[in-house]
Each structure stands twice: as structure tokens, then as C-alpha cells.
PDB file of N, CA, C and O in Angstrom:
ATOM      1  N   MET A   1      -3.128   1.938   0.533  1.00  0.00           N
ATOM      2  CA  MET A   1      -2.751   1.858  -0.863  1.00  0.00           C
ATOM      3  C   MET A   1      -2.502   3.263  -1.389  1.00  0.00           C
ATOM      4  O   MET A   1      -3.298   4.178  -1.178  1.00  0.00           O
ATOM      5  N   ASP A   2      -1.401   3.405  -2.062  1.00  0.00           N
ATOM      6  CA  ASP A   2      -1.037   4.671  -2.688  1.00  0.00           C
ATOM      7  C   ASP A   2      -1.282   4.525  -4.190  1.00  0.00           C
ATOM      8  O   ASP A   2      -0.437   4.018  -4.928  1.00  0.00           O
ATOM      9  N   MET A   3      -2.448   4.977  -4.619  1.00  0.00           N
ATOM     10  CA  MET A   3      -2.850   4.817  -6.015  1.00  0.00           C
ATOM     11  C   MET A   3      -1.987   5.662  -6.961  1.00  0.00           C
ATOM     12  O   MET A   3      -1.777   5.283  -8.113  1.00  0.00           O
ATOM     13  N   GLU A   4      -1.496   6.786  -6.484  1.00  0.00           N
ATOM     14  CA  GLU A   4      -0.686   7.666  -7.332  1.00  0.00           C
ATOM     15  C   GLU A   4       0.690   7.061  -7.623  1.00  0.00           C
ATOM     16  O   GLU A   4       1.170   7.115  -8.756  1.00  0.00           O
ATOM     17  N   ASN A   5       1.319   6.487  -6.601  1.00  0.00           N
ATOM     18  CA  ASN A   5       2.665   5.925  -6.758  1.00  0.00           C
ATOM     19  C   ASN A   5       2.676   4.408  -6.899  1.00  0.00           C
ATOM     20  O   ASN A   5       3.739   3.792  -6.985  1.00  0.00           O
ATOM     21  N   LEU A   6       1.492   3.813  -6.923  1.00  0.00           N
ATOM     22  CA  LEU A   6       1.310   2.379  -7.145  1.00  0.00           C
ATOM     23  C   LEU A   6       2.097   1.498  -6.172  1.00  0.00           C
ATOM     24  O   LEU A   6       2.782   0.556  -6.570  1.00  0.00           O
ATOM     25  N   ASN A   7       1.977   1.840  -4.869  1.00  0.00           N
ATOM     26  CA  ASN A   7       2.549   0.982  -3.837  1.00  0.00           C
ATOM     27  C   ASN A   7       1.511   0.759  -2.747  1.00  0.00           C
ATOM     28  O   ASN A   7       0.583   1.552  -2.586  1.00  0.00           O
ATOM     29  N   ALA A   8       1.678  -0.324  -2.005  1.00  0.00           N
ATOM     30  CA  ALA A   8       0.715  -0.661  -0.960  1.00  0.00           C
ATOM     31  C   ALA A   8       1.433  -1.316   0.209  1.00  0.00           C
ATOM     32  O   ALA A   8       2.442  -2.000   0.037  1.00  0.00           O
ATOM     33  N   GLU A   9       0.891  -1.095   1.403  1.00  0.00           N
ATOM     34  CA  GLU A   9       1.457  -1.687   2.616  1.00  0.00           C
ATOM     35  C   GLU A   9       0.631  -2.886   3.050  1.00  0.00           C
ATOM     36  O   GLU A   9      -0.598  -2.832   3.103  1.00  0.00           O
ATOM     37  N   ILE A  10       1.327  -3.956   3.356  1.00  0.00           N
ATOM     38  CA  ILE A  10       0.696  -5.114   3.988  1.00  0.00           C
ATOM     39  C   ILE A  10       0.942  -4.947   5.476  1.00  0.00           C
ATOM     40  O   ILE A  10       2.090  -4.926   5.920  1.00  0.00           O
ATOM     41  N   THR A  11      -0.126  -4.828   6.245  1.00  0.00           N
ATOM     42  CA  THR A  11       0.026  -4.481   7.653  1.00  0.00           C
ATOM     43  C   THR A  11      -0.985  -5.207   8.530  1.00  0.00           C
ATOM     44  O   THR A  11      -1.976  -5.755   8.048  1.00  0.00           O
ATOM     45  N   ASP A  12      -0.708  -5.195   9.820  1.00  0.00           N
ATOM     46  CA  ASP A  12      -1.600  -5.779  10.826  1.00  0.00           C
ATOM     47  C   ASP A  12      -1.945  -7.231  10.528  1.00  0.00           C
ATOM     48  O   ASP A  12      -3.115  -7.614  10.539  1.00  0.00           O
ATOM     49  N   CYS A  13      -0.936  -8.025  10.267  1.00  0.00           N
ATOM     50  CA  CYS A  13      -1.131  -9.443   9.954  1.00  0.00           C
ATOM     51  C   CYS A  13      -1.022 -10.283  11.223  1.00  0.00           C
ATOM     52  O   CYS A  13      -0.036 -10.194  11.955  1.00  0.00           O
ATOM     53  N   ALA A  14      -2.033 -11.088  11.473  1.00  0.00           N
ATOM     54  CA  ALA A  14      -2.013 -11.991  12.626  1.00  0.00           C
ATOM     55  C   ALA A  14      -2.930 -13.169  12.332  1.00  0.00           C
ATOM     56  O   ALA A  14      -3.872 -13.065  11.547  1.00  0.00           O
ATOM     57  N   THR A  15      -2.635 -14.281  12.974  1.00  0.00           N
ATOM     58  CA  THR A  15      -3.452 -15.480  12.826  1.00  0.00           C
ATOM     59  C   THR A  15      -3.867 -15.956  14.208  1.00  0.00           C
ATOM     60  O   THR A  15      -3.048 -16.015  15.125  1.00  0.00           O
ATOM     61  N   SER A  16      -5.123 -16.289  14.353  1.00  0.00           N
ATOM     62  CA  SER A  16      -5.619 -16.841  15.615  1.00  0.00           C
ATOM     63  C   SER A  16      -4.811 -18.091  15.966  1.00  0.00           C
ATOM     64  O   SER A  16      -4.519 -18.900  15.085  1.00  0.00           O
ATOM     65  N   PRO A  17      -4.449 -18.259  17.236  1.00  0.00           N
ATOM     66  CA  PRO A  17      -3.648 -19.426  17.633  1.00  0.00           C
ATOM     67  C   PRO A  17      -4.216 -20.762  17.156  1.00  0.00           C
ATOM     68  O   PRO A  17      -3.450 -21.671  16.837  1.00  0.00           O
ATOM     69  N   ALA A  18      -5.510 -20.895  17.101  1.00  0.00           N
ATOM     70  CA  ALA A  18      -6.130 -22.161  16.687  1.00  0.00           C
ATOM     71  C   ALA A  18      -5.864 -22.488  15.216  1.00  0.00           C
ATOM     72  O   ALA A  18      -6.001 -23.641  14.808  1.00  0.00           O
ATOM     73  N   TYR A  19      -5.488 -21.491  14.420  1.00  0.00           N
ATOM     74  CA  TYR A  19      -5.308 -21.694  12.983  1.00  0.00           C
ATOM     75  C   TYR A  19      -3.861 -21.538  12.522  1.00  0.00           C
ATOM     76  O   TYR A  19      -3.588 -21.595  11.322  1.00  0.00           O
ATOM     77  N   ARG A  20      -2.946 -21.346  13.441  1.00  0.00           N
ATOM     78  CA  ARG A  20      -1.537 -21.155  13.076  1.00  0.00           C
ATOM     79  C   ARG A  20      -0.934 -22.428  12.506  1.00  0.00           C
ATOM     80  O   ARG A  20      -1.340 -23.539  12.848  1.00  0.00           O
ATOM     81  N   GLY A  21       0.042 -22.240  11.630  1.00  0.00           N
ATOM     82  CA  GLY A  21       0.745 -23.379  11.049  1.00  0.00           C
ATOM     83  C   GLY A  21       0.033 -24.016   9.872  1.00  0.00           C
ATOM     84  O   GLY A  21       0.451 -25.073   9.398  1.00  0.00           O
ATOM     85  N   LYS A  22      -1.029 -23.398   9.394  1.00  0.00           N
ATOM     86  CA  LYS A  22      -1.809 -23.950   8.284  1.00  0.00           C
ATOM     87  C   LYS A  22      -1.593 -23.183   6.978  1.00  0.00           C
ATOM     88  O   LYS A  22      -2.211 -23.499   5.961  1.00  0.00           O
ATOM     89  N   GLY A  23      -0.721 -22.181   7.008  1.00  0.00           N
ATOM     90  CA  GLY A  23      -0.428 -21.419   5.793  1.00  0.00           C
ATOM     91  C   GLY A  23      -1.471 -20.381   5.428  1.00  0.00           C
ATOM     92  O   GLY A  23      -1.480 -19.887   4.301  1.00  0.00           O
ATOM     93  N   ILE A  24      -2.343 -20.045   6.354  1.00  0.00           N
ATOM     94  CA  ILE A  24      -3.422 -19.098   6.050  1.00  0.00           C
ATOM     95  C   ILE A  24      -2.864 -17.720   5.704  1.00  0.00           C
ATOM     96  O   ILE A  24      -3.258 -17.128   4.699  1.00  0.00           O
ATOM     97  N   LEU A  25      -1.959 -17.210   6.521  1.00  0.00           N
ATOM     98  CA  LEU A  25      -1.399 -15.886   6.255  1.00  0.00           C
ATOM     99  C   LEU A  25      -0.634 -15.865   4.937  1.00  0.00           C
ATOM    100  O   LEU A  25      -0.718 -14.891   4.189  1.00  0.00           O
ATOM    101  N   ALA A  26       0.098 -16.914   4.651  1.00  0.00           N
ATOM    102  CA  ALA A  26       0.821 -17.000   3.376  1.00  0.00           C
ATOM    103  C   ALA A  26      -0.157 -16.929   2.206  1.00  0.00           C
ATOM    104  O   ALA A  26       0.121 -16.263   1.208  1.00  0.00           O
ATOM    105  N   ASN A  27      -1.289 -17.603   2.320  1.00  0.00           N
ATOM    106  CA  ASN A  27      -2.297 -17.572   1.256  1.00  0.00           C
ATOM    107  C   ASN A  27      -2.938 -16.193   1.124  1.00  0.00           C
ATOM    108  O   ASN A  27      -3.205 -15.736   0.013  1.00  0.00           O
ATOM    109  N   VAL A  28      -3.182 -15.535   2.248  1.00  0.00           N
ATOM    110  CA  VAL A  28      -3.763 -14.188   2.211  1.00  0.00           C
ATOM    111  C   VAL A  28      -2.799 -13.224   1.516  1.00  0.00           C
ATOM    112  O   VAL A  28      -3.210 -12.438   0.663  1.00  0.00           O
ATOM    113  N   ILE A  29      -1.530 -13.287   1.881  1.00  0.00           N
ATOM    114  CA  ILE A  29      -0.536 -12.402   1.265  1.00  0.00           C
ATOM    115  C   ILE A  29      -0.425 -12.681  -0.230  1.00  0.00           C
ATOM    116  O   ILE A  29      -0.365 -11.745  -1.027  1.00  0.00           O
ATOM    117  N   TYR A  30      -0.396 -13.940  -0.618  1.00  0.00           N
ATOM    118  CA  TYR A  30      -0.330 -14.292  -2.039  1.00  0.00           C
ATOM    119  C   TYR A  30      -1.543 -13.733  -2.791  1.00  0.00           C
ATOM    120  O   TYR A  30      -1.401 -13.189  -3.886  1.00  0.00           O
ATOM    121  N   SER A  31      -2.714 -13.868  -2.208  1.00  0.00           N
ATOM    122  CA  SER A  31      -3.932 -13.364  -2.833  1.00  0.00           C
ATOM    123  C   SER A  31      -3.886 -11.839  -2.985  1.00  0.00           C
ATOM    124  O   SER A  31      -4.253 -11.302  -4.030  1.00  0.00           O
ATOM    125  N   LEU A  32      -3.433 -11.152  -1.939  1.00  0.00           N
ATOM    126  CA  LEU A  32      -3.289  -9.696  -2.018  1.00  0.00           C
ATOM    127  C   LEU A  32      -2.315  -9.302  -3.124  1.00  0.00           C
ATOM    128  O   LEU A  32      -2.573  -8.376  -3.892  1.00  0.00           O
ATOM    129  N   GLU A  33      -1.189 -10.018  -3.197  1.00  0.00           N
ATOM    130  CA  GLU A  33      -0.203  -9.729  -4.241  1.00  0.00           C
ATOM    131  C   GLU A  33      -0.810  -9.874  -5.637  1.00  0.00           C
ATOM    132  O   GLU A  33      -0.603  -9.022  -6.501  1.00  0.00           O
ATOM    133  N   CYS A  34      -1.549 -10.941  -5.849  1.00  0.00           N
ATOM    134  CA  CYS A  34      -2.173 -11.171  -7.161  1.00  0.00           C
ATOM    135  C   CYS A  34      -3.144 -10.060  -7.515  1.00  0.00           C
ATOM    136  O   CYS A  34      -3.134  -9.558  -8.639  1.00  0.00           O
ATOM    137  N   ASP A  35      -3.986  -9.673  -6.559  1.00  0.00           N
ATOM    138  CA  ASP A  35      -4.961  -8.608  -6.801  1.00  0.00           C
ATOM    139  C   ASP A  35      -4.269  -7.280  -7.104  1.00  0.00           C
ATOM    140  O   ASP A  35      -4.649  -6.570  -8.036  1.00  0.00           O
ATOM    141  N   LEU A  36      -3.256  -6.953  -6.313  1.00  0.00           N
ATOM    142  CA  LEU A  36      -2.564  -5.680  -6.509  1.00  0.00           C
ATOM    143  C   LEU A  36      -1.761  -5.660  -7.803  1.00  0.00           C
ATOM    144  O   LEU A  36      -1.688  -4.630  -8.473  1.00  0.00           O
ATOM    145  N   LYS A  37      -1.166  -6.780  -8.156  1.00  0.00           N
ATOM    146  CA  LYS A  37      -0.430  -6.866  -9.418  1.00  0.00           C
ATOM    147  C   LYS A  37      -1.381  -6.654 -10.596  1.00  0.00           C
ATOM    148  O   LYS A  37      -1.048  -5.947 -11.547  1.00  0.00           O
ATOM    149  N   ALA A  38      -2.562  -7.266 -10.532  1.00  0.00           N
ATOM    150  CA  ALA A  38      -3.561  -7.118 -11.597  1.00  0.00           C
ATOM    151  C   ALA A  38      -4.027  -5.665 -11.734  1.00  0.00           C
ATOM    152  O   ALA A  38      -4.447  -5.243 -12.811  1.00  0.00           O
ATOM    153  N   LYS A  39      -3.950  -4.906 -10.639  1.00  0.00           N
ATOM    154  CA  LYS A  39      -4.349  -3.500 -10.661  1.00  0.00           C
ATOM    155  C   LYS A  39      -3.194  -2.578 -11.043  1.00  0.00           C
ATOM    156  O   LYS A  39      -3.340  -1.356 -11.046  1.00  0.00           O
ATOM    157  N   GLY A  40      -2.044  -3.172 -11.364  1.00  0.00           N
ATOM    158  CA  GLY A  40      -0.918  -2.382 -11.833  1.00  0.00           C
ATOM    159  C   GLY A  40       0.021  -1.856 -10.759  1.00  0.00           C
ATOM    160  O   GLY A  40       0.901  -1.045 -11.049  1.00  0.00           O
ATOM    161  N   PHE A  41      -0.155  -2.305  -9.526  1.00  0.00           N
ATOM    162  CA  PHE A  41       0.746  -1.848  -8.467  1.00  0.00           C
ATOM    163  C   PHE A  41       2.157  -2.353  -8.739  1.00  0.00           C
ATOM    164  O   PHE A  41       2.346  -3.421  -9.322  1.00  0.00           O
ATOM    165  N   LEU A  42       3.140  -1.573  -8.311  1.00  0.00           N
ATOM    166  CA  LEU A  42       4.539  -1.893  -8.579  1.00  0.00           C
ATOM    167  C   LEU A  42       5.276  -2.442  -7.363  1.00  0.00           C
ATOM    168  O   LEU A  42       6.117  -3.333  -7.487  1.00  0.00           O
ATOM    169  N   THR A  43       4.959  -1.912  -6.199  1.00  0.00           N
ATOM    170  CA  THR A  43       5.733  -2.231  -5.004  1.00  0.00           C
ATOM    171  C   THR A  43       4.823  -2.473  -3.808  1.00  0.00           C
ATOM    172  O   THR A  43       3.835  -1.769  -3.599  1.00  0.00           O
ATOM    173  N   LEU A  44       5.184  -3.491  -3.029  1.00  0.00           N
ATOM    174  CA  LEU A  44       4.510  -3.774  -1.763  1.00  0.00           C
ATOM    175  C   LEU A  44       5.545  -3.671  -0.656  1.00  0.00           C
ATOM    176  O   LEU A  44       6.727  -3.938  -0.874  1.00  0.00           O
ATOM    177  N   TYR A  45       5.102  -3.284   0.525  1.00  0.00           N
ATOM    178  CA  TYR A  45       6.029  -3.198   1.647  1.00  0.00           C
ATOM    179  C   TYR A  45       5.299  -3.524   2.947  1.00  0.00           C
ATOM    180  O   TYR A  45       4.071  -3.484   3.023  1.00  0.00           O
ATOM    181  N   SER A  46       6.087  -3.846   3.956  1.00  0.00           N
ATOM    182  CA  SER A  46       5.523  -4.145   5.265  1.00  0.00           C
ATOM    183  C   SER A  46       6.474  -3.673   6.349  1.00  0.00           C
ATOM    184  O   SER A  46       7.688  -3.850   6.248  1.00  0.00           O
ATOM    185  N   LEU A  47       5.919  -3.078   7.374  1.00  0.00           N
ATOM    186  CA  LEU A  47       6.646  -2.763   8.599  1.00  0.00           C
ATOM    187  C   LEU A  47       6.094  -3.730   9.636  1.00  0.00           C
ATOM    188  O   LEU A  47       4.920  -3.648   9.998  1.00  0.00           O
ATOM    189  N   CYS A  48       6.920  -4.634  10.109  1.00  0.00           N
ATOM    190  CA  CYS A  48       6.406  -5.632  11.050  1.00  0.00           C
ATOM    191  C   CYS A  48       7.299  -5.733  12.279  1.00  0.00           C
ATOM    192  O   CYS A  48       8.478  -5.381  12.253  1.00  0.00           O
ATOM    193  N   ARG A  49       6.704  -6.219  13.338  1.00  0.00           N
ATOM    194  CA  ARG A  49       7.412  -6.332  14.606  1.00  0.00           C
ATOM    195  C   ARG A  49       8.616  -7.266  14.464  1.00  0.00           C
ATOM    196  O   ARG A  49       8.478  -8.416  14.047  1.00  0.00           O
ATOM    197  N   ALA A  50       9.783  -6.758  14.813  1.00  0.00           N
ATOM    198  CA  ALA A  50      11.010  -7.554  14.708  1.00  0.00           C
ATOM    199  C   ALA A  50      10.968  -8.765  15.635  1.00  0.00           C
ATOM    200  O   ALA A  50      11.583  -9.792  15.345  1.00  0.00           O
ATOM    201  N   ILE A  51      10.255  -8.650  16.735  1.00  0.00           N
ATOM    202  CA  ILE A  51      10.205  -9.717  17.735  1.00  0.00           C
ATOM    203  C   ILE A  51       9.319 -10.891  17.303  1.00  0.00           C
ATOM    204  O   ILE A  51       9.374 -11.966  17.901  1.00  0.00           O
ATOM    205  N   ASN A  52       8.504 -10.683  16.266  1.00  0.00           N
ATOM    206  CA  ASN A  52       7.568 -11.714  15.824  1.00  0.00           C
ATOM    207  C   ASN A  52       8.163 -12.493  14.647  1.00  0.00           C
ATOM    208  O   ASN A  52       8.177 -11.993  13.522  1.00  0.00           O
ATOM    209  N   PRO A  53       8.650 -13.708  14.895  1.00  0.00           N
ATOM    210  CA  PRO A  53       9.291 -14.455  13.809  1.00  0.00           C
ATOM    211  C   PRO A  53       8.328 -14.889  12.706  1.00  0.00           C
ATOM    212  O   PRO A  53       8.742 -15.025  11.555  1.00  0.00           O
ATOM    213  N   SER A  54       7.064 -15.107  13.030  1.00  0.00           N
ATOM    214  CA  SER A  54       6.118 -15.657  12.049  1.00  0.00           C
ATOM    215  C   SER A  54       5.935 -14.760  10.837  1.00  0.00           C
ATOM    216  O   SER A  54       6.102 -15.215   9.705  1.00  0.00           O
ATOM    217  N   ILE A  55       5.597 -13.503  11.048  1.00  0.00           N
ATOM    218  CA  ILE A  55       5.350 -12.617   9.910  1.00  0.00           C
ATOM    219  C   ILE A  55       6.644 -12.361   9.143  1.00  0.00           C
ATOM    220  O   ILE A  55       6.621 -12.250   7.917  1.00  0.00           O
ATOM    221  N   ASN A  56       7.760 -12.266   9.842  1.00  0.00           N
ATOM    222  CA  ASN A  56       9.045 -12.081   9.161  1.00  0.00           C
ATOM    223  C   ASN A  56       9.367 -13.280   8.280  1.00  0.00           C
ATOM    224  O   ASN A  56       9.873 -13.116   7.170  1.00  0.00           O
ATOM    225  N   PHE A  57       9.080 -14.477   8.764  1.00  0.00           N
ATOM    226  CA  PHE A  57       9.310 -15.695   7.986  1.00  0.00           C
ATOM    227  C   PHE A  57       8.431 -15.715   6.737  1.00  0.00           C
ATOM    228  O   PHE A  57       8.907 -16.020   5.644  1.00  0.00           O
ATOM    229  N   VAL A  58       7.157 -15.392   6.902  1.00  0.00           N
ATOM    230  CA  VAL A  58       6.221 -15.412   5.765  1.00  0.00           C
ATOM    231  C   VAL A  58       6.657 -14.414   4.692  1.00  0.00           C
ATOM    232  O   VAL A  58       6.650 -14.741   3.505  1.00  0.00           O
ATOM    233  N   LEU A  59       7.033 -13.216   5.096  1.00  0.00           N
ATOM    234  CA  LEU A  59       7.470 -12.219   4.113  1.00  0.00           C
ATOM    235  C   LEU A  59       8.743 -12.671   3.401  1.00  0.00           C
ATOM    236  O   LEU A  59       8.866 -12.505   2.187  1.00  0.00           O
ATOM    237  N   SER A  60       9.676 -13.235   4.139  1.00  0.00           N
ATOM    238  CA  SER A  60      10.905 -13.750   3.533  1.00  0.00           C
ATOM    239  C   SER A  60      10.594 -14.868   2.542  1.00  0.00           C
ATOM    240  O   SER A  60      11.156 -14.918   1.448  1.00  0.00           O
ATOM    241  N   LYS A  61       9.700 -15.752   2.935  1.00  0.00           N
ATOM    242  CA  LYS A  61       9.291 -16.878   2.087  1.00  0.00           C
ATOM    243  C   LYS A  61       8.658 -16.396   0.778  1.00  0.00           C
ATOM    244  O   LYS A  61       8.763 -17.063  -0.252  1.00  0.00           O
ATOM    245  N   HIS A  62       8.005 -15.239   0.826  1.00  0.00           N
ATOM    246  CA  HIS A  62       7.350 -14.676  -0.359  1.00  0.00           C
ATOM    247  C   HIS A  62       8.254 -13.707  -1.123  1.00  0.00           C
ATOM    248  O   HIS A  62       7.783 -12.886  -1.911  1.00  0.00           O
ATOM    249  N   ASN A  63       9.548 -13.817  -0.878  1.00  0.00           N
ATOM    250  CA  ASN A  63      10.560 -13.046  -1.617  1.00  0.00           C
ATOM    251  C   ASN A  63      10.530 -11.538  -1.376  1.00  0.00           C
ATOM    252  O   ASN A  63      10.931 -10.759  -2.240  1.00  0.00           O
ATOM    253  N   TYR A  64      10.054 -11.132  -0.200  1.00  0.00           N
ATOM    254  CA  TYR A  64      10.213  -9.739   0.197  1.00  0.00           C
ATOM    255  C   TYR A  64      11.660  -9.571   0.628  1.00  0.00           C
ATOM    256  O   TYR A  64      12.254 -10.483   1.203  1.00  0.00           O
ATOM    257  N   LYS A  65      12.222  -8.408   0.350  1.00  0.00           N
ATOM    258  CA  LYS A  65      13.615  -8.142   0.701  1.00  0.00           C
ATOM    259  C   LYS A  65      13.658  -7.370   2.015  1.00  0.00           C
ATOM    260  O   LYS A  65      13.026  -6.323   2.157  1.00  0.00           O
ATOM    261  N   PHE A  66      14.416  -7.904   2.975  1.00  0.00           N
ATOM    262  CA  PHE A  66      14.622  -7.198   4.237  1.00  0.00           C
ATOM    263  C   PHE A  66      15.501  -5.990   3.951  1.00  0.00           C
ATOM    264  O   PHE A  66      16.614  -6.132   3.444  1.00  0.00           O
ATOM    265  N   THR A  67      14.999  -4.792   4.277  1.00  0.00           N
ATOM    266  CA  THR A  67      15.746  -3.579   3.948  1.00  0.00           C
ATOM    267  C   THR A  67      16.211  -2.804   5.173  1.00  0.00           C
ATOM    268  O   THR A  67      16.848  -1.759   5.039  1.00  0.00           O
ATOM    269  N   GLY A  68      15.900  -3.304   6.360  1.00  0.00           N
ATOM    270  CA  GLY A  68      16.398  -2.632   7.557  1.00  0.00           C
ATOM    271  C   GLY A  68      15.459  -2.745   8.740  1.00  0.00           C
ATOM    272  O   GLY A  68      14.361  -3.294   8.651  1.00  0.00           O
ATOM    273  N   ARG A  69      15.929  -2.208   9.848  1.00  0.00           N
ATOM    274  CA  ARG A  69      15.171  -2.246  11.102  1.00  0.00           C
ATOM    275  C   ARG A  69      15.137  -0.852  11.708  1.00  0.00           C
ATOM    276  O   ARG A  69      16.165  -0.182  11.809  1.00  0.00           O
ATOM    277  N   MET A  70      13.962  -0.428  12.104  1.00  0.00           N
ATOM    278  CA  MET A  70      13.802   0.834  12.816  1.00  0.00           C
ATOM    279  C   MET A  70      13.748   0.497  14.306  1.00  0.00           C
ATOM    280  O   MET A  70      12.829  -0.183  14.763  1.00  0.00           O
ATOM    281  N   VAL A  71      14.734   0.974  15.053  1.00  0.00           N
ATOM    282  CA  VAL A  71      14.878   0.632  16.465  1.00  0.00           C
ATOM    283  C   VAL A  71      13.971   1.517  17.319  1.00  0.00           C
ATOM    284  O   VAL A  71      13.919   2.735  17.148  1.00  0.00           O
ATOM    285  N   ASN A  72      13.256   0.869  18.246  1.00  0.00           N
ATOM    286  CA  ASN A  72      12.344   1.570  19.164  1.00  0.00           C
ATOM    287  C   ASN A  72      11.415   2.517  18.414  1.00  0.00           C
ATOM    288  O   ASN A  72      11.231   3.667  18.814  1.00  0.00           O
ATOM    289  N   ASN A  73      10.838   2.032  17.338  1.00  0.00           N
ATOM    290  CA  ASN A  73      10.067   2.884  16.437  1.00  0.00           C
ATOM    291  C   ASN A  73       8.586   2.953  16.755  1.00  0.00           C
ATOM    292  O   ASN A  73       7.936   3.955  16.458  1.00  0.00           O
ATOM    293  N   CYS A  74       8.046   1.904  17.353  1.00  0.00           N
ATOM    294  CA  CYS A  74       6.590   1.816  17.478  1.00  0.00           C
ATOM    295  C   CYS A  74       6.189   1.502  18.917  1.00  0.00           C
ATOM    296  O   CYS A  74       6.693   0.552  19.516  1.00  0.00           O
ATOM    297  N   ASN A  75       5.285   2.301  19.463  1.00  0.00           N
ATOM    298  CA  ASN A  75       4.789   2.081  20.815  1.00  0.00           C
ATOM    299  C   ASN A  75       3.622   1.104  20.747  1.00  0.00           C
ATOM    300  O   ASN A  75       2.539   1.446  20.273  1.00  0.00           O
ATOM    301  N   ILE A  76       3.853  -0.108  21.223  1.00  0.00           N
ATOM    302  CA  ILE A  76       2.821  -1.142  21.226  1.00  0.00           C
ATOM    303  C   ILE A  76       2.523  -1.509  22.674  1.00  0.00           C
ATOM    304  O   ILE A  76       3.363  -2.084  23.366  1.00  0.00           O
ATOM    305  N   CYS A  77       1.330  -1.174  23.117  1.00  0.00           N
ATOM    306  CA  CYS A  77       0.891  -1.465  24.495  1.00  0.00           C
ATOM    307  C   CYS A  77       1.852  -0.892  25.531  1.00  0.00           C
ATOM    308  O   CYS A  77       2.122  -1.534  26.546  1.00  0.00           O
ATOM    309  N   GLY A  78       2.366   0.301  25.287  1.00  0.00           N
ATOM    310  CA  GLY A  78       3.210   0.980  26.260  1.00  0.00           C
ATOM    311  C   GLY A  78       4.688   0.640  26.205  1.00  0.00           C
ATOM    312  O   GLY A  78       5.467   1.139  27.016  1.00  0.00           O
ATOM    313  N   THR A  79       5.086  -0.204  25.258  1.00  0.00           N
ATOM    314  CA  THR A  79       6.491  -0.577  25.107  1.00  0.00           C
ATOM    315  C   THR A  79       6.940  -0.281  23.676  1.00  0.00           C
ATOM    316  O   THR A  79       6.262  -0.642  22.715  1.00  0.00           O
ATOM    317  N   PHE A  80       8.080   0.375  23.550  1.00  0.00           N
ATOM    318  CA  PHE A  80       8.599   0.646  22.211  1.00  0.00           C
ATOM    319  C   PHE A  80       9.254  -0.610  21.653  1.00  0.00           C
ATOM    320  O   PHE A  80      10.013  -1.290  22.342  1.00  0.00           O
ATOM    321  N   GLU A  81       8.948  -0.904  20.396  1.00  0.00           N
ATOM    322  CA  GLU A  81       9.466  -2.103  19.742  1.00  0.00           C
ATOM    323  C   GLU A  81      10.163  -1.746  18.435  1.00  0.00           C
ATOM    324  O   GLU A  81       9.872  -0.731  17.802  1.00  0.00           O
ATOM    325  N   ASP A  82      11.100  -2.625  18.051  1.00  0.00           N
ATOM    326  CA  ASP A  82      11.781  -2.498  16.767  1.00  0.00           C
ATOM    327  C   ASP A  82      10.854  -3.002  15.661  1.00  0.00           C
ATOM    328  O   ASP A  82      10.095  -3.953  15.850  1.00  0.00           O
ATOM    329  N   MET A  83      10.933  -2.348  14.508  1.00  0.00           N
ATOM    330  CA  MET A  83      10.123  -2.743  13.365  1.00  0.00           C
ATOM    331  C   MET A  83      11.034  -3.063  12.184  1.00  0.00           C
ATOM    332  O   MET A  83      11.935  -2.291  11.854  1.00  0.00           O
ATOM    333  N   ASN A  84      10.789  -4.211  11.552  1.00  0.00           N
ATOM    334  CA  ASN A  84      11.529  -4.597  10.352  1.00  0.00           C
ATOM    335  C   ASN A  84      10.817  -4.064   9.116  1.00  0.00           C
ATOM    336  O   ASN A  84       9.588  -3.993   9.077  1.00  0.00           O
ATOM    337  N   ILE A  85      11.595  -3.692   8.113  1.00  0.00           N
ATOM    338  CA  ILE A  85      11.047  -3.177   6.855  1.00  0.00           C
ATOM    339  C   ILE A  85      11.313  -4.208   5.761  1.00  0.00           C
ATOM    340  O   ILE A  85      12.453  -4.613   5.537  1.00  0.00           O
ATOM    341  N   TRP A  86      10.244  -4.625   5.084  1.00  0.00           N
ATOM    342  CA  TRP A  86      10.323  -5.602   3.989  1.00  0.00           C
ATOM    343  C   TRP A  86       9.720  -4.970   2.740  1.00  0.00           C
ATOM    344  O   TRP A  86       8.700  -4.287   2.825  1.00  0.00           O
ATOM    345  N   VAL A  87      10.341  -5.190   1.577  1.00  0.00           N
ATOM    346  CA  VAL A  87       9.878  -4.590   0.318  1.00  0.00           C
ATOM    347  C   VAL A  87       9.898  -5.643  -0.787  1.00  0.00           C
ATOM    348  O   VAL A  87      10.783  -6.497  -0.833  1.00  0.00           O
ATOM    349  N   LYS A  88       8.903  -5.566  -1.682  1.00  0.00           N
ATOM    350  CA  LYS A  88       8.850  -6.472  -2.831  1.00  0.00           C
ATOM    351  C   LYS A  88       8.346  -5.716  -4.055  1.00  0.00           C
ATOM    352  O   LYS A  88       7.338  -5.012  -3.993  1.00  0.00           O
ATOM    353  N   THR A  89       9.062  -5.870  -5.168  1.00  0.00           N
ATOM    354  CA  THR A  89       8.614  -5.340  -6.453  1.00  0.00           C
ATOM    355  C   THR A  89       7.790  -6.425  -7.130  1.00  0.00           C
ATOM    356  O   THR A  89       8.249  -7.559  -7.267  1.00  0.00           O
ATOM    357  N   ILE A  90       6.562  -6.081  -7.561  1.00  0.00           N
ATOM    358  CA  ILE A  90       5.680  -7.107  -8.138  1.00  0.00           C
ATOM    359  C   ILE A  90       5.435  -6.924  -9.626  1.00  0.00           C
ATOM    360  O   ILE A  90       4.926  -7.844 -10.265  1.00  0.00           O
ATOM    361  N   ASN A  91       5.769  -5.794 -10.200  1.00  0.00           N
ATOM    362  CA  ASN A  91       5.583  -5.566 -11.642  1.00  0.00           C
ATOM    363  C   ASN A  91       6.825  -4.955 -12.237  1.00  0.00           C
ATOM    364  O   ASN A  91       6.867  -4.688 -13.438  1.00  0.00           O
TER     365      ASN A  91
END
């Protein structure tokens, strides 16, 4: 959280396989948005793995705007992966 510029990153989102498809992550993101909005935050963003459709779908569903892809940006377990950038204005 950047208290000076009133923006925050939603990151490291994952759901245990046993609980997938139940809307848990969507509810967590909604709750975070409500809390941050109440604290006066203006912008939320996420850098997420392009290869993972679930988190990209959830962010899109919550009206985050896809703003681009960073190619081979992040080394995950020894392999470079593309990262999608999502942004949402909340206030």
C-alpha cells in the first residue's frame, strides 16, 4: 500500500483447488476494495500471471482495466513468465 499516493497492489492471489469455483477470491477482492475505498485510496492495481486465466477473469469481472502485458517479466520457479497489468480507480 502506498499511503502517500493512495494506491495499493492486489497480489499473490490463489485459491486452494478444493475451494475453487466458489467465488472466494472474488469476495476477498471485493472486501479489499471496500476497505481501501473507505480509507480514501484512489487506485488499485495488479500484476498477475498472463498464463493464469482465473485471476485475470476475476479482475476483469470486477471492472479492472487491462492496461498491458510485460513480456518475460517475472522469474517464477526458474521460468520467465508474462505478467498482465490491471488497474481500477475506486474513488
